[in-house]
Structure formats: C-alpha cells, structure tokens
MDTraj code that builds the backbone (N, CA, C; nanometers):
import mdtraj as md
import numpy as np

residues = "UNK UNK UNK UNK UNK UNK UNK UNK UNK UNK UNK UNK UNK UNK UNK UNK UNK UNK UNK UNK UNK UNK".split()
xyz = np.array([
    [-1.6036, 0.3100, 0.5285],
    [-1.5054, 0.3244, 0.4173],
    [-1.4107, 0.2046, 0.4109],
    [-1.4683, 0.0884, 0.3890],
    [-1.3825, -0.0331, 0.3823],
    [-1.2963, -0.0268, 0.2546],
    [-1.3543, 0.0208, 0.1484],
    [-1.2779, 0.0268, 0.0220],
    [-1.1577, 0.1202, 0.0384],
    [-1.1804, 0.2319, 0.1059],
    [-1.0675, 0.3272, 0.1222],
    [-0.9556, 0.2607, 0.2024],
    [-0.9942, 0.1921, 0.3068],
    [-0.8918, 0.1290, 0.3925],
    [-0.8134, 0.0266, 0.3092],
    [-0.8860, -0.0478, 0.2290],
    [-0.8190, -0.1514, 0.1481],
    [-0.7254, -0.0828, 0.0471],
    [-0.7731, 0.0260, -0.0101],
    [-0.6897, 0.0958, -0.1093],
    [-0.5628, 0.1486, -0.0417],
    [-0.5806, 0.2094, 0.0722],
    [-0.4632, 0.2655, 0.1430],
    [-0.3687, 0.1518, 0.1828],
    [-0.4263, 0.0461, 0.2362],
    [-0.3425, -0.0668, 0.2809],
    [-0.2684, -0.1255, 0.1603],
    [-0.3390, -0.1483, 0.0515],
    [-0.2752, -0.2061, -0.0684],
    [-0.1686, -0.1111, -0.1213],
    [-0.1995, 0.0153, -0.1263],
    [-0.1020, 0.1115, -0.1827],
    [0.0190, 0.1187, -0.0880],
    [-0.0085, 0.1188, 0.0392],
    [0.1040, 0.1278, 0.1357],
    [0.1965, 0.0077, 0.1167],
    [0.1361, -0.1097, 0.1051],
    [0.2207, -0.2311, 0.0892],
    [0.3029, -0.2191, -0.0399],
    [0.2403, -0.1703, -0.1442],
    [0.3120, -0.1566, -0.2728],
    [0.4285, -0.0569, -0.2565],
    [0.4010, 0.0510, -0.1896],
    [0.5080, 0.1532, -0.1714],
    [0.6216, 0.0949, -0.0871],
    [0.5857, 0.0210, 0.0137],
    [0.6897, -0.0386, 0.1013],
    [0.7763, -0.1345, 0.0183],
    [0.7127, -0.2161, -0.0614],
    [0.7889, -0.3136, -0.1436],
    [0.8808, -0.2353, -0.2385],
    [0.8321, -0.1276, -0.2916],
    [0.9145, -0.0494, -0.3902],
    [1.0329, 0.0110, -0.3123],
    [1.0070, 0.0638, -0.1962],
    [1.1161, 0.1265, -0.1163],
    [1.2199, 0.0185, -0.0802],
    [1.1716, -0.0984, -0.0495],
    [1.2648, -0.2068, -0.0111],
    [1.3504, -0.2453, -0.1331],
    [1.2858, -0.2481, -0.2487],
    [1.3616, -0.2867, -0.3717],
    [1.4707, -0.1815, -0.3969],
    [1.4376, -0.0566, -0.3691],
    [1.5363, 0.0524, -0.3971],
    [1.6448, 0.0391, -0.2938],
])
top = md.Topology()
chain = top.add_chain()
for i, resn in enumerate(residues, 1):
    res = top.add_residue(resn, chain, resSeq=i)
    for name in ("N", "CA", "C"):
        top.add_atom(name, md.element.get_by_symbol(name[0]), res)
traj = md.Trajectory(xyz[None], top)
C-alpha cells in the first residue's frame, strides 16, 4: 500500500501546516 502511505503522509503534512497557520 505505497499509495495509501503517500496519501496519509501528504494529508498529515497538509493538516500540520494548517494547524501551524491557525
């Protein structure tokens, strides 16, 4: 499940950036 890992990793990074902006 390489695609799943990439999706989770990408989404996690996006969420972290959003939390940092807030």
